[in-house]
C-alpha positions in Angstrom: -0.2 0.0 -0.2 3.1 2.5 0.7 4.1 2.0 -3.0 0.4 2.5 -4.3 0.7 5.9 -2.1 3.6 6.9 -4.4 3.3 5.4 -7.7 -0.5 6.4 -8.4 0.7 9.6 -10.2 2.7 7.9 -12.5 0.8 4.3 -13.2 -1.0 5.5 -16.1 -4.2 4.3 -14.4 -5.0 8.0 -13.5 -4.7 9.5 -16.6 -6.2 6.3 -18.9 -8.8 7.4 -21.3 -12.0 4.8 -22.0 -15.1 4.7 -23.1 -17.4 2.2 -21.2 -19.3 -0.3 -23.6 -21.1 -2.6 -21.4 -21.4 -3.6 -17.7 -22.4 -7.0 -16.0 -23.6 -6.9 -12.7 -23.1 -10.4 -11.0 -23.5 -11.7 -7.5 -19.6 -12.0 -6.7 -18.2 -9.3 -9.0 -19.1 -6.5 -11.5 -17.7 -7.4 -15.3 -17.0 -3.8 -16.8 -16.0 -4.2 -20.5 -14.4 -0.8 -22.1 -12.7 0.4 -25.1 -9.2 1.7 -24.2 -9.4 4.5 -27.0 -5.7 3.2 -27.7 -5.0 5.3 -31.0 -5.3 8.9 -29.1 -3.1 7.3 -26.0 -0.6 6.0 -28.5 -0.3 9.2 -30.2 0.1 11.3 -26.9 2.7 8.4 -25.5 4.6 8.5 -29.0 4.7 12.2 -29.0 6.2 12.3 -25.4 8.8 9.3 -26.3 9.7 11.2 -29.4 10.3 14.5 -27.5 12.5 12.9 -24.8 14.6 11.0 -27.7 15.3 14.3 -29.3 16.2 15.5 -25.5 18.6 12.7 -25.0 20.1 13.0 -28.6 21.2 16.8 -27.8 23.4 15.4 -24.7 25.0 12.3 -26.1 26.6 9.6 -23.5 
């Protein structure tokens, strides 16, 4: 639990984009089906990665 307190801001779950498809209620659990909107997320992640790569190229090891 201590690690969760530190990691939640960067684990990606707090900023996850999704669209709710279906919710099915059962006695012991709830099944939630979502579309993760991968196209939108992938574009944003690639933009951040490419930006970081160009920063690293400026300062070779």
